[in-house]
Backbone bond lengths (Angstrom), bond angles and torsions (degrees), N, CA, C in turn:
res aa  C-N    CA-C-N  psi(-1)  N-CA   C-N-CA  omega(-1)  CA-C   N-CA-C  phi
1 M - - - 1.376 - - 1.664 109.12 -
2 R 1.301 119.30 -44.40 1.378 125.87 -173.97 1.512 104.62 -67.40
3 E 1.308 124.75 -35.70 1.477 123.46 -178.00 1.554 109.21 -68.11
4 N 1.357 116.09 -38.00 1.512 121.84 174.01 1.481 108.26 -61.43
5 E 1.320 122.77 -48.42 1.416 128.25 -175.40 1.583 110.19 -56.97
6 A 1.415 108.16 -49.38 1.518 117.81 177.50 1.443 111.68 -57.38
7 S 1.433 115.64 -51.01 1.441 118.93 178.31 1.527 116.98 -57.47
8 F 1.323 111.74 -40.50 1.521 123.18 179.23 1.609 104.19 -63.29
9 L 1.355 117.08 -52.01 1.529 112.12 -177.22 1.465 113.46 -69.53
10 S 1.346 120.56 -26.32 1.398 111.84 -178.67 1.456 108.00 -78.50
11 D 1.328 122.41 -34.23 1.392 129.09 168.93 1.523 116.61 -49.45
12 R 1.275 112.38 -42.08 1.445 122.14 179.48 1.477 110.37 -68.32
13 I 1.341 118.72 -45.63 1.426 127.80 176.11 1.511 110.64 -51.01
14 L 1.369 110.72 -59.87 1.414 120.01 179.91 1.576 112.29 -55.64
15 E 1.328 117.46 -42.21 1.449 117.77 174.27 1.499 114.12 -63.45
16 R 1.289 120.26 -40.78 1.444 120.45 172.30 1.538 114.85 -62.88
17 E 1.165 117.54 -42.21 1.465 118.43 174.59 1.412 118.22 -61.71
18 T 1.335 115.93 -42.40 1.523 128.12 176.43 1.456 106.54 -59.73
19 M 1.390 116.10 -52.95 1.470 118.06 -175.92 1.422 108.79 -63.79
20 R 1.276 130.32 -43.12 1.441 133.24 -178.90 1.576 106.03 -57.95
21 S 1.272 113.32 -49.07 1.479 116.25 -177.54 1.536 112.42 -61.42
22 H 1.248 121.58 -44.15 1.384 133.13 -178.79 1.554 111.43 -70.09
23 E 1.399 113.53 -39.11 1.446 118.21 179.23 1.528 111.59 -67.98
24 A 1.427 116.11 -37.82 1.376 120.73 177.64 1.528 115.36 -67.40
25 R 1.472 111.60 -33.36 1.495 112.66 173.82 1.549 114.87 -71.86
26 I 1.366 114.29 -29.76 1.385 119.89 177.64 1.553 113.77 -72.14
27 K 1.459 114.40 -39.17 1.321 117.54 175.14 1.565 112.94 -62.95
28 M 1.330 113.00 -46.58 1.557 115.05 175.64 1.531 113.34 -58.41
29 A 1.365 117.35 -37.41 1.408 119.50 -175.55 1.406 110.73 -76.68
30 S 1.420 120.97 -21.03 1.371 120.75 -171.80 1.667 106.14 -104.14
31 G 1.207 120.82 24.63 1.395 126.27 -178.55 1.484 107.67 -75.49
32 V 1.442 114.24 168.45 1.471 119.85 -176.20 1.572 110.24 -62.21
33 D 1.221 119.35 -36.02 1.398 117.08 173.75 1.566 125.71 -83.53
34 Q 1.332 107.25 -4.94 1.480 114.93 179.51 1.436 110.23 -95.45
35 S 1.265 122.22 163.43 1.431 127.29 -179.27 1.476 110.20 -98.41
36 R 1.447 117.54 155.74 1.387 121.19 170.27 1.541 119.28 -47.18
37 A 1.479 106.71 -40.70 1.407 111.39 -176.51 1.687 114.90 -61.62
38 E 1.336 111.98 -28.01 1.472 114.70 174.48 1.466 111.52 -72.70
39 A 1.215 123.29 -33.63 1.492 129.49 171.78 1.543 111.71 -60.74
40 C 1.184 111.16 -49.19 1.497 125.22 178.52 1.590 108.15 -57.61
41 E 1.380 112.54 -48.53 1.467 114.40 176.35 1.383 117.19 -63.78
42 A 1.398 118.04 -37.84 1.466 122.77 174.24 1.560 112.48 -60.01
43 L 1.331 114.80 -41.62 1.478 125.98 179.77 1.496 109.71 -64.38
44 G 1.343 116.89 -41.07 1.504 124.52 179.06 1.574 107.44 -64.37
45 Y 1.344 112.14 -44.38 1.483 116.14 -178.78 1.505 110.58 -62.79
46 Q 1.297 118.77 -38.54 1.447 129.27 -179.07 1.570 106.69 -62.80
47 A 1.344 114.83 -53.28 1.439 124.08 177.91 1.495 111.35 -54.41
48 R 1.297 123.90 -48.57 1.417 126.11 -179.08 1.518 110.43 -63.85
49 S 1.302 115.14 -39.81 1.500 121.34 174.02 1.524 114.41 -53.71
50 V 1.358 111.30 -48.06 1.399 116.64 -174.31 1.627 110.15 -75.48
51 D 1.369 116.02 -34.89 1.484 124.78 171.12 1.592 106.23 -57.88
52 A 1.143 125.54 -49.03 1.438 134.46 -175.01 1.640 106.49 -63.51
53 A 1.418 115.37 -44.22 1.383 120.01 -177.79 1.631 106.36 -68.72
54 M 1.264 116.55 -33.86 1.507 119.31 -175.55 1.555 112.78 -75.73
55 E 1.297 114.47 -13.57 1.507 117.15 176.06 1.479 109.40 -79.41
56 Q 1.284 118.49 -25.12 1.446 124.21 -174.52 1.505 107.29 -76.02
57 P 1.348 118.28 157.79 1.489 123.96 173.40 1.434 109.46 -63.40
58 N 1.390 118.52 123.19 1.451 121.39 -177.43 1.544 108.39 -139.55
59 D 1.306 114.98 149.48 1.583 114.47 174.11 1.430 109.12 -77.95
60 P 1.318 117.43 168.31 1.528 122.68 -176.62 1.489 115.72 -55.31
61 H 1.329 118.99 -34.55 1.467 123.67 175.52 1.443 112.68 -61.57
62 A 1.276 112.55 -44.90 1.591 117.85 -175.22 1.563 108.37 -68.14
63 L 1.396 111.29 -44.86 1.452 116.59 177.17 1.560 113.96 -54.97
64 N 1.322 116.60 -43.34 1.395 122.98 177.80 1.456 109.56 -63.68
65 A 1.288 121.32 -47.44 1.512 120.26 178.40 1.476 111.58 -66.06
66 L 1.341 121.68 -36.94 1.395 122.80 168.96 1.536 122.11 -59.40
67 R 1.331 105.47 -37.02 1.586 109.36 173.51 1.459 113.22 -71.28
68 K 1.301 120.88 -34.09 1.485 129.85 175.47 1.626 104.90 -60.81
69 L 1.218 115.43 -50.48 1.349 119.47 -179.95 1.668 114.32 -60.70
70 Q 1.224 109.35 -42.15 1.462 119.61 178.11 1.563 108.68 -61.59
71 R 1.310 116.50 -47.16 1.470 121.51 174.99 1.473 113.25 -61.36
72 N 1.343 120.48 -44.65 1.420 121.29 174.17 1.504 116.57 -55.79
73 I 1.464 113.21 -39.19 1.426 119.51 -170.61 1.642 103.36 -69.26
74 R 1.394 111.01 -44.10 1.515 114.58 -178.70 1.514 116.87 -57.56
75 E 1.468 110.38 -40.81 1.440 115.94 177.34 1.576 111.82 -65.31
76 E 1.360 118.02 -39.97 1.397 123.37 176.36 1.517 110.69 -60.69
77 Q 1.317 118.68 -41.48 1.478 126.14 -179.78 1.535 106.17 -64.92
78 Q 1.271 120.55 -42.29 1.427 122.48 -179.17 1.597 109.78 -65.01
79 R 1.353 113.61 -42.70 1.520 118.23 -175.05 1.561 104.23 -64.05
80 N 1.443 118.20 -36.49 1.436 117.32 -175.99 1.495 112.54 -93.68
81 D 1.330 115.18 16.92 1.638 118.29 -175.16 1.518 116.36 43.25
82 C 1.326 112.29 47.58 1.379 122.27 173.20 1.476 117.58 -77.00
């Protein structure tokens, strides 16, 4: 049980760090002086990162977190007409 908890917690930490990094890129890319194409490029990079992570062996908690990230990215891409 402890191993699963540790794995889950480490996955959550990695997920948060990844999201912060990508959110920072998206915010920078979607600034007033930046074009929507740059925001879409950042979202595309984020989507590819999540897709690559989903191809790796993951526990159920990590997969659920990755699916949530994937859904959020798609919604943001739709909002930005990417």
